[in-house]
N, C-alpha and C positions, 0 to 999 in steps of 0.2 A: 340470663346470660352472665357468665362470670365477669367481675369488674375488670380484670386484666384484659380480657378479650374485647370488652366494650372500648377500653382505652386504645388498643391497637387499631380497631376499626375506625375510631374517630380520627386517629393520627393519619391513617391511610386516606380517608376521605378528605381531610384538610390538605394533605400533600397533593393529591390528584387535582384538587380544585384550583391550585395556583397556576396562573397562566404562564409564568416563567418556567414552569417545569415541563412545558411542551418541548423544550430543547432536548430532554432525555428521550422522548419518543422519536424525535428527529434522529438522534444518534442511534437509537435502536434500529430504525429502518436503514440508516446508512450502513451499519454493521452487517445487517442481513444482505444488503446489496453487495457488499464486498465478499461475503462468504459465497454467495451464489455465483458472482462473477469469477472468482478464483476456482471454484469447482468447474465452471464452464471452460475456463482458460487452461487449467493445468491437468485436468483429468486425462487428456490425451497421452500424457507422459507415462501413465500407468498401463496403457494399452498400446504401447509403441510397437510391440511385436506383431499383433494382428493387423494394425494399421499398415505397417511396412509390408507385411505379407500381402494384404489386399491391394495395395497401391504399387507394389513392386519396387520399393525404394530401400536405401540403406541408411545407416546412422548419419552420414554426412547430409543426405537429402532431408532427413528428419530435422536436423539442426537448421537447415535452410528454411524449412517451414516455420520453425520457432522464431528465427530471426526476422522472417517476413512479417509475422504478427507484431513483433516489437517495433519494426520500422513503421508499419501502419499506425500503431499506437502512438509512436513518437511524433509522426507528422501531424496528427490530428490534435495534439495537446494544446497548442496555442489557439487554434480556432475554437476548440471546446472551451478553453478558459475565457476567451472573448465572449462567447455565447453566454456563459454563466454570469460574467460581469454585466453583460448588456441586458439579459432577459431574466436573470435570477436562476438559482441553482435547482429549484424544485421542478419546474416544467422541462428544462433542458435535460435533466437527469432522467426523468420519466420517459421522454421521447427517445433518448439514446438507448435506454434499457430495453425498450421494445425492439429497436433495430438490432442491437447486438444479440439479443436472445433469439430472434428469428434466424439470424445468420448462424448461430450456434446449432439450431435445428437443421439448417440446410447442409451442414457438414455431413449429416447422416446419409445424404444422397450423393456425395462426391465419390466418384469411382476412379479418378485419375489423379496423379500427382499435381498436374497443372490446375485442375479444378479445386482441389483441396488448398493449394497455395493461394489462389486468388480469394477464395471465400474466407480463409483464415486471416489474410491481410486485411480484408474489409471488416471482419469482425473486430480485429485489433483497432482499426480506425474508429469504429463506433464505440467500443468500450473505453476509448481514451478519455471520454468526458466524465467518467465516474469520480475520479479524485479531484479534478478542478472544481466540479460541482459540489462535492462533499466539503472541500476546503472552504468554498464560498459559504456554505450553510453553517459550518462550524464557526467561521469568523463572524457571521451575522447573529448567531444564537448564543454563543458561549463567551463568558468573561475571560480576561487574560489569565486569571487564576485557575481556570479549568480547561484551557486550550490544550495543554500537554496531555491531560487525562483523556480528553475527547480524541486527540490524535493517536494516543497510544491504544485506545480501545478499537479505533477504526483500523489502524495498522495491524493490530492483533487479529482482527476479524479476517484480514487477508491471509494471515498465516493459518488460521483455523480452516479457512476455505481450502487453502493449499494442502493442509493435512487431511481434510475430509475427502478431497478429490481423489487421492490415491486409494484410500480405504474404501470409499463408496463405489468408485468406478470398478475396482477389481471385484468387489462382491456382486455388483450387478451383472458383470460379465461371467465370472466364474461360478458363483453360487446360484444366482437367479437365471443364468443362461441367456441373458440379453446379449445381443450383438453390440459392438461398440457403436454402430450406427443408431440403433434404437435407444441406447443410453443417451446419446447426444440430442436426439429429438426430445426426450424427456427433460433434459437439462434446459433446453430452450423454452419449453412450456413453463417451467418453474419461474424463469426470468420474466416472462410476460405476466404471469400471475402476480409477481412482486410489484411490477410497475403499476398495475391496477390498484392494488391495495395501498400502495404509497400515495397515489394521487387522491384517493378517497380519504386518507387519514391525515395528511400533512398540508398545511397552508404555507404560502410564501411569507417569509419574514418581512415585515414592513419596517424599514429603517434605513439609515444612511448607507449601510454596507450591502443591502439586499440587491439593489439594482444600481448600476453606475452609468454615467454618461459615456458616449463613445470615446475610444482612445484617440488622442490627438498626437500629432507628430512629435510634440515636445515630450509626451509620455514615453514614446518609443525611444527617443534620444536619451532620456534620463535612464531608462533601463539599460541601454547599450553601454552607457558610461559608468555604470555602477559596479565597482570592484566587488562589493559584497554580493551582488546578484551573480556575478561570474563565479565566485567561490561557492555560493549556494548551489549553483548548477553543477559545479565541479564535484562537490562532495556527493551529489546524487548520482552523477555519472559513474563514479567509482563504487559507491555503496550498492546501487542497483546492479552494476556489473558483477560484483562479488556475490550478491544474494541470488542472482539468476541461477547459480549452481544448485541452490537448495530448492528453487521453484521449478526449474525445467529439467534438471539433470539428475537430481539425487536418487530417485528410484532406479533410473537406468544405471547409475554408478554402483548402487548396491547389488544389482543383478550381475553386471558385467565384470566389475572389479572385485567385489566381495563375495560373489557366489550365492547371493540370496535367491530364493524362489520368487516368482512374480508376486504371490501373496505376501511373502515375507518382506519384499522390497516395499510393497504398499504399506505394510504395517510400520516398517522402519521410517518411511517418509512421514507417516502419520505422527509418530512420536517426536520426530524432529520438528515438524510443523507445530505440534502442541507446545514444545519448548519455546519456539519462536513467538507463538501467540502469548504465552505467559510472560516472556521477556518484554514484549511491547506493552502489556498491561502494567507490569511492575515499573517499567521505565517511565510511562506517562504519569502514574500516580506519584512516583518518587520525585520526578522533575518538578511537578507542581508543589509537592510538599516542601521541597528544598527552596523553591522560589518564594513561597509564602513566609518562610522563616528567615531568609537571608536577603531577599530582594535583589540578588546578584544574578542577573540574567546570563552572563557569560559562563558562570560556573554551572548553572542549572541546565543550560542547553548545550553549549559547545563542550564544556568539560566532560559531561556524561558521554557525549558522542565520541570524543577523543579516546577515552578509556575503552569504550565498547568496540570500536573498530580495530584498535591495536590488539586487544585481547582476542578478538575473533580471528584475525589473521594468524596470530601465534598458535591458536588451537587447530586451525586447518593444517598448518605445517606439522604440528605434533601428531595429527592423525595418521600421517604417512609412516610414522615409526611404529605404529601399533599393528600387530598381526591378529590379535583377538577381535573378532567381529563385534562382540558385545561391548567391549571397552571402547572400540573405535566409534560405535554408534553413540555411546554415552558422551564421548568427546564432541562429536558433531552436535548433539543435543545442547550441550553447554555453550558451544560456539554460536549456535543459532539463537539461544536465549540472550547471550550478551550482545550479539549484533543487533537484535531487535530492541533490546533495552536501550542501546545508544542511538539506534536508528530513528526513534521517536522524535529526536531533536530536529531532524531535517524537516519534517512536516510542521512541527511547532514553529520553528524559526520562519519558515515560508509564510505561514498564516499571520504571524506577528509582523513580519517585514513587509508584507504585501499591502497593508493598509486598505484603502478603498479599491485597490486593484488585485485583491487576493487571487481571483480566478486566473488572471493572466500571469502573475508572478509565480504562482504554484505550478501552472501548466508549463512555464518555461523550465522550471526546475525538473519537473517530471519528464518533460521531453528529453532533456539531457540524460536523465536516468535511463530512459528506454533506449536511447542510442548506445549508452554504455552497456546495457543489458544485451542488446542485439549483437554488439561486437564480441563481448566475452562469450555469449552463447555460441556464436559461430566458431570462435577460436577454440573453445572447449571441445565442441563436436569434431572439428577438423583435426586437432591434435590427437584426440583419442582414436579417430579412424585411421590416421596415418601411423601412429606409434603402437597401437594395440594396447595402450595402457593409459590410466587416468593420472599418473604421477605428474606429468607436465601440466595438465589442466588444474590440478590442485595447487601447484606452484603459482600459476597465474592468478587463481582466486585469492590466495594469501597475499600476493604482491599488490593486488588491487585494493584489498582491505587496508594495507599499510599506506598506500598513496592517499586513500580517502582520509586517513587520520591527519595527514599533513594539511589538507584543505581545512579541517576543523581547527587546527592551530592558528591559521591565518584569518579565519572568518570571524568578524566581530561587528555586525551592523549596529550602529548607535541609535537609529530611529527608523520608523517605517519609511519605505521608499515613497509611498503615496499617502501622506497624512490627510485624512478627511477634514476639510476646514470646518465642518459642522461640529466635529468632536476632536479638538486638539489633544495631543498626547503630552502628559506632564513628564517630569524627570524619572518617574518610576515605571513609565510605560503604560499607565492606566489612563484612559480617555477622560479628559476633564468634562464634567457635565453628564457623564454616562449615568443612566438611571440605576438605582441601587440593585435592581433585579439582575442587571447585566454585569455588575461588578463582583458578584459572588458574595459569600458569607464572610470572607476575611476582609476587614476594613482597616487594618493597621497601616500606617505609612512607613515605608522603608526608605532609608537614605540611599541614593544611587551610589553605585561603586564603579 
């Protein structure tokens, strides 16, 4: 065997044998869960026409279905976060994945608007646990110098799932001649398979952040009085409200406003989703890289978000002035990239700010985001149905991005909301007494700013 090959095999064996590298397997499973969940969630948008035809509904009714999902998702955020904090992210995530995947399959048997609405609402409630559980697992497994990277990869997985949803669903329906009902039964089966593989492969993290004591009244009071938490929820309300255009409406927008075919709209949504995915990955790595070199948390988190949200709003406005479809699609791709590049900061700050209550703090933020998404989703659908144009909806999306940037100007949490007494936090934000494996490879001390 060549010497160089023996060297690489030895390195891989040594790497895989380190117990602390289990966190990367955890992240891999979390990313796959996000991809599957977003395919299940957003694939319906690429088959809107056959769904509306079978159920006898219009665009406004379809928007109501999407908003019902978001309301169910938002209402279950805090209970799901509490479950993750109380019982650990691993088991709660697996159980909820089975439930939401079964409900995804049940969609295939819905023959009326009312049945679809109820099942989609319940599916949203079940899927609400995915990101509070994921945030809990990232907080337990990853050091501060890798949290933005992990958050960026997870957020990018949602964008990849969103991109694949349109591309895959259209090809299953148009090329493979599956009905949309059969397609959704298949999507549900994939989710159940993931849950089984996840339980067999991942153990619960044993440590201070893995499982917490029940929430006390003082904890809820502290959360209610935290201006930083209100601002964190506010930025997510507006960011998710703006991003819902790319998640729920973009393929519909391409067909109805830009004249794309159903397959062309699915392909366009794929490229925009791919750009958003790449932005999330780049934003996560860049934020951690900058933090390791400056130690300045406000610049690395809030600064990146401020630039990203402002630029994204400007690009959405600019797209209205472009008549060429290819150029407009390129502008949307850049906008989605920049929005996701800056959007990583929301997840990262929530994980750092949550302390021992990551699940509940993250779920509060995510709940606000989904109420924002539900409102903007409904407003966009209603404006388009009533005006016959997407111009007003694009103005709303751009304005929401700009308001989100104001939240980031004001947001500056100085320390975690719930510091774990077993692992106090020093001035740099690193937990004193944390084992070297949790602190990451970068060990220099940075002066706080």
